[in-house]
C-alpha positions in Angstrom: -72.2 -149.8 -124.7 -71.2 -151.6 -127.9 -67.6 -152.2 -128.8 -66.1 -149.0 -130.3 -64.8 -149.5 -133.8 -62.5 -146.5 -133.3 -60.4 -148.6 -130.9 -59.5 -150.8 -133.9 -58.5 -147.8 -135.9 -56.4 -146.4 -133.0 -54.7 -149.8 -132.6 -53.9 -149.9 -136.3 -52.4 -146.5 -136.3 -50.4 -147.2 -133.1 -48.9 -150.4 -134.7 -47.7 -148.4 -137.7 -46.2 -145.7 -135.4 -44.2 -148.5 -133.5 -43.0 -149.8 -136.9 -41.9 -146.4 -138.0 -40.2 -145.8 -134.7 -38.1 -149.0 -135.2 -37.3 -148.1 -138.9 -36.2 -144.6 -138.1 -34.1 -145.5 -135.0 -32.4 -148.3 -137.0 -30.9 -145.5 -139.2 -27.8 -143.8 -137.9 -29.4 -140.3 -137.9 -32.7 -141.5 -136.4 -30.8 -143.4 -133.6 -28.7 -140.3 -132.8 -31.8 -138.1 -132.7 -33.9 -140.4 -130.5 -31.2 -141.6 -128.1 -28.6 -138.8 -128.0 -30.6 -135.8 -129.1 -28.0 -135.2 -131.7 -29.5 -133.9 -134.9 -28.2 -134.1 -138.5 -30.1 -130.9 -139.3 -33.0 -128.6 -138.2 -35.5 -130.9 -139.8 -34.5 -133.9 -137.7 -34.7 -131.7 -134.6 -38.2 -130.6 -135.6 -39.3 -134.2 -136.1 -37.9 -135.2 -132.6 -38.5 -132.4 -130.1 -41.9 -131.1 -131.2 -45.4 -132.6 -131.4 -44.3 -134.1 -134.7 -42.7 -136.8 -132.6 -46.2 -138.2 -132.4 -45.6 -139.8 -135.8 -42.8 -142.0 -134.5 -43.3 -142.2 -130.7 -43.0 -146.0 -130.6 -42.6 -146.4 -126.8 -45.5 -144.0 -126.2 -47.7 -145.9 -128.6 -47.4 -149.0 -126.4 -49.1 -147.1 -123.6 -52.1 -146.7 -125.9 -52.2 -150.5 -126.4 -52.1 -150.9 -122.7 -54.9 -148.4 -122.0 -57.2 -150.1 -124.6 -56.2 -153.5 -123.2 -57.3 -152.5 -119.7 -60.6 -151.1 -121.2 -61.4 -154.2 -123.2 -60.4 -156.8 -120.6 -62.5 -155.5 -117.8 -65.6 -154.6 -119.8 -67.3 -158.0 -119.6 -66.8 -158.1 -115.8 -68.1 -154.6 -115.4 -71.3 -155.8 -117.1 -71.6 -158.6 -114.5 -70.0 -161.6 -116.2 -68.7 -164.3 -113.8 -65.1 -165.2 -114.0 -64.1 -168.8 -114.9 -60.4 -168.3 -114.8 -59.3 -171.6 -116.6 -61.4 -170.6 -119.6 -60.1 -167.0 -119.5 -56.5 -168.3 -119.2 -57.0 -170.6 -122.2 -58.5 -167.8 -124.3 -55.7 -165.3 -123.5 -53.0 -168.0 -124.0 -54.5 -168.9 -127.4 -54.9 -165.3 -128.5 -51.6 -163.9 -127.2 -49.0 -166.5 -126.4 -49.5 -169.0 -129.3 -49.1 -166.4 -132.0 -46.1 -165.0 -130.1 -44.6 -168.5 -130.1 -45.1 -168.8 -133.8 -43.3 -165.5 -134.5 -40.6 -166.3 -131.9 -39.9 -169.7 -133.6 -39.7 -168.0 -137.0 -37.3 -165.4 -135.6 -35.0 -167.9 -134.0 -34.8 -169.8 -137.3 -33.9 -166.6 -139.1 -31.2 -165.8 -136.6 -29.7 -169.3 -137.1 -29.9 -169.1 -140.9 -29.3 -165.4 -141.7 -27.4 -164.2 -138.6 -23.9 -164.3 -140.2 -25.3 -162.6 -143.4 -26.7 -159.8 -141.3 -23.2 -159.0 -139.8 -22.4 -157.3 -143.1 -25.2 -154.8 -142.7 -24.2 -152.0 -140.4 -26.8 -149.3 -139.8 -27.2 -148.1 -136.1 -26.6 -149.5 -132.7 -30.3 -150.5 -132.3 -30.3 -152.4 -135.7 -26.9 -153.9 -135.2 -27.9 -155.4 -131.9 -30.6 -157.4 -133.5 -29.6 -161.0 -134.2 -26.0 -160.2 -133.1 -25.8 -163.5 -131.4 -27.7 -166.8 -131.2 -29.6 -166.8 -127.9 -28.5 -169.4 -125.4 -30.6 -172.4 -124.6 -31.5 -170.9 -121.2 -32.6 -167.6 -123.0 -34.6 -169.5 -125.6 -36.4 -171.4 -122.8 -37.1 -168.2 -121.0 -38.4 -166.5 -124.1 -40.8 -169.4 -124.8 -42.0 -169.2 -121.2 -42.8 -165.5 -121.9 -39.9 -164.1 -120.0 -37.9 -161.2 -121.3 -34.6 -163.1 -121.6 -32.4 -161.1 -124.0 -35.4 -160.3 -126.1 -33.9 -157.1 -127.4 -31.4 -159.1 -129.4 -34.2 -161.4 -130.8 -36.9 -158.8 -131.6 -37.4 -155.4 -129.9 -41.2 -155.5 -129.9 -41.5 -158.7 -127.9 -40.9 -157.1 -124.5 -44.4 -155.6 -124.3 -46.0 -159.0 -125.1 -44.3 -160.3 -121.9 -45.8 -157.5 -119.9 -49.2 -157.7 -121.5 -49.5 -161.4 -120.9 -48.7 -161.1 -117.2 -50.9 -158.1 -116.6 -53.9 -159.4 -118.5 -54.2 -162.4 -116.2 -55.1 -160.1 -113.2 -57.4 -157.7 -115.1 -60.6 -159.8 -114.7 -60.2 -159.5 -110.9 -59.8 -155.8 -111.3 -63.0 -155.7 -113.4 -64.9 -157.6 -110.7 -63.6 -155.3 -108.0 -64.6 -152.3 -109.9 -68.1 -153.8 -110.5 -68.7 -154.6 -106.8 -67.0 -151.6 -105.1 -66.6 -147.9 -105.6 -63.8 -146.8 -107.9 -62.1 -144.8 -105.2 -61.8 -147.8 -102.8 -60.5 -150.1 -105.6 -58.0 -147.6 -106.9 -56.6 -146.7 -103.5 -56.3 -150.3 -102.5 -54.7 -151.3 -105.8 -52.3 -148.4 -105.8 -51.2 -149.2 -102.2 -50.6 -152.8 -103.2 -48.7 -151.6 -106.3 -46.5 -149.4 -104.2 -45.6 -152.3 -101.9 -44.8 -154.6 -104.8 -42.6 -151.9 -106.3 -40.5 -151.9 -103.2 -40.4 -155.7 -103.0 -39.5 -156.2 -106.7 -36.6 -153.7 -106.9 -34.2 -156.6 -107.4 -36.4 -158.3 -110.0 -36.4 -155.8 -112.9 -38.7 -157.7 -115.2 -41.4 -158.1 -112.6 -40.8 -154.5 -111.5 -41.6 -153.3 -115.0 -44.8 -155.4 -115.0 -45.9 -153.8 -111.8 -45.3 -150.4 -113.3 -47.0 -151.0 -116.6 -50.0 -152.4 -114.8 -50.9 -148.8 -113.9 -51.9 -148.1 -117.5 -54.1 -151.1 -117.7 -55.7 -149.9 -114.5 -56.3 -146.5 -116.0 -58.0 -148.1 -119.0 -60.2 -150.1 -116.6 -61.3 -147.0 -114.8 -62.0 -145.3 -118.1 -64.2 -148.2 -119.1 -66.3 -148.0 -115.9 -66.9 -144.3 -116.2 -66.8 -143.9 -119.9 -70.2 -142.4 -120.4 -69.7 -139.9 -117.6 -66.2 -138.9 -118.8 -67.4 -138.5 -122.4 -70.2 -136.3 -121.1 -67.7 -134.1 -119.2 -65.4 -134.0 -122.3 -68.2 -132.6 -124.5 -68.1 -129.5 -122.4 -64.3 -129.3 -122.6 -63.6 -130.6 -126.1 -60.8 -128.1 -126.6 -58.7 -130.4 -124.3 -58.5 -132.7 -127.3 -55.9 -130.5 -128.8 -53.8 -130.8 -125.6 -53.3 -134.5 -126.4 -51.1 -133.6 -129.3 -48.6 -132.1 -126.8 -49.1 -134.5 -123.9 -48.5 -137.7 -125.8 -45.0 -136.7 -126.9 -44.5 -134.6 -123.8 -41.1 -136.0 -122.9 -39.7 -134.9 -126.3 -41.5 -131.5 -126.3 -40.0 -130.7 -122.9 -36.6 -131.8 -124.1 -36.9 -129.3 -126.9 -36.9 -126.5 -124.2 -34.2 -128.1 -122.1 -36.4 -129.8 -119.5 -36.2 -133.5 -118.6 -38.8 -134.7 -116.1 -37.9 -138.4 -116.4 -39.1 -141.3 -118.5 -41.8 -142.7 -116.2 -43.1 -139.3 -115.1 -43.5 -138.2 -118.7 -45.4 -141.5 -119.6 -48.0 -140.6 -117.0 -48.7 -137.4 -118.9 -48.6 -139.4 -122.1 -51.3 -141.7 -120.8 -53.5 -138.6 -119.9 -52.9 -137.4 -123.5 -54.0 -140.7 -124.9 -57.2 -140.7 -122.8 -57.9 -137.2 -124.1 -57.3 -138.5 -127.6 -59.7 -141.4 -127.2 -62.4 -139.0 -125.9 -61.7 -136.6 -128.7 -62.0 -139.3 -131.3 -65.2 -140.7 -129.9 -66.9 -137.3 -129.5 -65.8 -135.8 -132.8 -67.7 -137.0 -135.9 -64.8 -136.1 -138.2 -62.3 -138.1 -136.1 -64.7 -141.0 -135.7 -65.1 -141.2 -139.4 -61.4 -141.1 -139.9 -60.7 -143.9 -137.4 -63.5 -146.0 -138.7 -62.3 -145.6 -142.3 -61.6 -148.8 -144.2 -57.9 -148.6 -144.3 -57.5 -147.9 -140.5 -60.0 -150.7 -139.8 -57.8 -153.0 -141.9 -54.7 -151.9 -140.0 -56.7 -152.5 -136.8 -57.5 -156.1 -137.8 -53.9 -156.9 -138.5 -52.4 -154.7 -135.8 -51.4 -157.6 -133.5 -49.8 -159.5 -136.4 -48.1 -156.3 -137.6 -46.8 -155.6 -134.1 -45.5 -159.1 -133.7 -43.9 -159.6 -137.1 -42.6 -156.3 -138.3 -39.3 -156.3 -136.4 -38.4 -159.8 -137.7 -39.6 -159.1 -141.2 -37.8 -155.7 -141.5 -34.5 -157.1 -140.2 -34.8 -160.1 -142.6 -35.8 -157.9 -145.6 -33.0 -155.4 -145.0 -30.5 -158.2 -144.5 -31.3 -160.1 -147.7 -31.9 -157.1 -150.0 -29.2 -155.1 -148.4 -26.7 -157.5 -150.0 -27.8 -156.2 -153.4 -28.9 -152.6 -152.8 -28.2 -149.8 -150.4 -29.2 -151.2 -146.9 -30.6 -147.9 -145.7 -32.8 -147.6 -148.7 -34.0 -151.2 -148.2 -34.7 -150.4 -144.6 -36.8 -147.3 -145.5 -39.0 -149.2 -148.1 -39.4 -152.3 -145.9 -42.6 -151.0 -144.0 -44.7 -151.3 -147.2 -43.7 -155.0 -147.5 -44.0 -155.5 -143.7 -47.7 -154.5 -143.8 -48.3 -156.8 -146.7 -46.5 -159.7 -144.8 -48.5 -158.9 -141.6 -51.8 -159.3 -143.6 -50.7 -162.6 -144.9 -49.6 -163.7 -141.5 -52.9 -162.6 -140.0 -54.9 -164.5 -142.6 -52.8 -167.7 -142.8 -51.1 -168.1 -139.4 -52.8 -166.0 -136.7 -56.4 -166.9 -137.8 -55.3 -170.5 -138.6 -53.9 -171.0 -135.2 -57.1 -169.7 -133.6 -59.1 -172.3 -135.5 -57.0 -175.3 -134.5 -59.3 -177.8 -132.7 -56.8 -178.5 -130.0 -56.8 -174.9 -129.0 -60.5 -174.5 -129.2 -61.3 -177.5 -127.0 -62.0 -176.5 -123.4 -59.3 -177.8 -121.1 -61.4 -177.4 -118.0 -65.2 -177.8 -117.9 -67.1 -175.0 -116.2 
């Protein structure tokens, strides 16, 4: 099975959804709608507690990244590739951590230079928390060691990079286990271990979150192993694709009718919705063409750069231009410039870092 181009399109759209989520929750009315379910008018309620929330379901979109991540990371090992962990570690470190370090460095410099200027821009609790203080030395060290030390003040999007980095390091082992043993045995064993770790890590919130989000990488890995079979089944039940439009924002749809099943329980249903969406996109010629379109493929190529840089860029853009114009207006137009900046960052920084000889030289011989 060749790499599916639609995954790039899905990633690109998910990155835009995360960016729109941040922009809208950084406004006072969007923050109130998302966090307090307090709506300025009926339109905001419709955008929040109906399937329209799909368009700015930022936290849910991260689950799609994790499902695709699990799929892609185990695929080579399901095809029989042997694991040389030092090489894998170096590749993941170069692809994930080095670009993160570059954006983190730029963000910390922005906080130091523009932090005081930003104090004059008051929008919502989420926006006001960004750059509200200069991180301590201990926090900066923790952030560079890919630990979520006060990351919400630095950049809200960074937290998922921490989780992805940790989880990605164990996914080759999951792929090898799925290659050698039955899916049932592997899943039962892994889930049992996951439950034990959940109990042991209750006093370590960061690692507890890692243990939880691992489940979505595991779901992506299982989907990869049985992709052809599941696609074959879906062709006979293609109507289920429409169900994804409700399942993905299920937490918000249920809130609209006064039901709250809990954040983590709803994300399980969200992940099922995303799996159905992936199958729907792959099996529908119309949706395949849409997600393979040039503009979504472009967004897919820059999706990691857009995800990494958009928070820092939008806060900086709003801070600088908010001194001259209405800050809310500047915030709302910033995504257009954020996409342009992410493209420049992808071409000049992300790709440039990947080409550095020191990062391409094998640290450990096979």
